[in-house]
Structure formats: structure tokens, C-alpha cells
C-alpha positions as CSV (number, residue, x, y, z in Angstrom):
1,X,84.6,102.3,102.3
2,X,85.5,106.1,102.0
3,X,89.0,107.6,101.8
4,X,90.3,109.0,104.7
5,X,87.5,106.8,106.9
6,X,88.5,103.6,108.9
7,X,85.9,101.2,109.1
8,X,85.2,98.9,112.5
9,X,86.9,95.9,110.7
10,X,89.8,98.0,109.5
11,X,90.4,99.6,113.0
12,X,90.1,95.7,114.6
13,X,92.9,94.8,112.2
14,X,94.9,97.9,113.0
15,X,94.6,97.4,117.0
16,X,95.2,93.4,116.3
17,X,98.7,94.3,114.4
18,X,99.5,97.3,117.1
19,X,98.9,95.1,120.1
20,X,101.1,91.9,118.6
21,X,103.9,94.2,117.3
22,X,104.1,96.4,120.7
23,X,104.1,93.1,122.7
24,X,107.0,91.8,121.3
25,X,110.2,91.9,123.5
26,X,112.0,94.1,121.3
27,X,109.6,96.6,121.5
28,X,110.2,99.7,124.1
29,X,108.6,99.5,127.1
30,X,108.6,103.6,127.2
31,X,104.8,104.8,126.5
32,X,105.9,107.4,124.6
33,X,107.1,105.3,121.8
34,X,103.8,103.2,121.8
35,X,101.9,106.4,121.5
36,X,104.3,107.7,118.3
37,X,103.9,104.2,116.8
38,X,100.1,104.4,117.0
39,X,100.2,107.6,115.8
40,X,102.6,106.2,112.7
41,X,100.4,103.1,112.2
42,X,97.4,106.0,111.8
43,X,99.0,108.3,109.8
44,X,100.8,105.9,107.5
45,X,97.4,104.0,106.4
46,X,94.6,106.6,106.2
47,X,91.2,105.1,106.1
48,X,90.6,102.3,103.8
49,X,94.1,101.4,102.8
50,X,95.1,99.3,105.7
51,X,95.6,95.3,104.9
52,X,97.0,93.6,107.8
53,X,98.5,90.5,105.8
54,X,100.2,92.9,103.4
55,X,101.4,95.8,106.1
56,X,102.2,93.6,109.1
57,X,105.8,92.7,107.8
58,X,106.7,96.4,107.1
59,X,104.9,97.7,110.0
60,X,107.4,95.4,112.2
61,X,110.3,96.2,110.3
62,X,109.5,100.0,111.1
63,X,108.9,99.3,114.5
64,X,112.0,97.6,115.0
65,X,114.2,100.0,113.5
66,X,112.3,103.2,115.4
67,X,110.7,101.9,118.7
68,X,112.7,98.6,119.3
69,X,114.9,98.6,122.7
70,X,118.2,98.9,120.6
71,X,117.2,101.9,118.5
72,X,117.6,103.6,121.8
73,X,114.1,103.7,123.7
74,X,114.0,102.4,126.9
């Protein structure tokens, strides 16, 4: 896979992780938080670098810190 290009399986994995994290009860219900987290996910992992197994724990920690209901997001 070329750097900077997301393959179909990589996008599917990213979508699955995004859906799982944003469906957690602690994740903000603010649509802007969901959008910001989606942008973060795409920016943090350029095409060809995302691995759901190894990257998910850090993504969840980041989401809790920045997009959790107790982080100032409604």
C-alpha cells in the first residue's frame, strides 16, 4: 500500500474502531466532538499506518481525555 493512501480494509478497520469508541457511554454526544475525533483519527494515522489491534488502546485513551463527557464536552 502506498503511503498516504487508505486501503479499503484499513478504512473499514478505522470505521469499526471509530464506531466502537464513539458508542461508549463516556464519549461526548456532541456531533462536533465526533467530527473532531474522526479528523484526529485520519490525521494521526496516514494511509498505510493504521493497525486496529495496536492503535486502538491509544485512540481510546486519547478519546477519553479529549472527547469524554467529563472533559468538558456535553
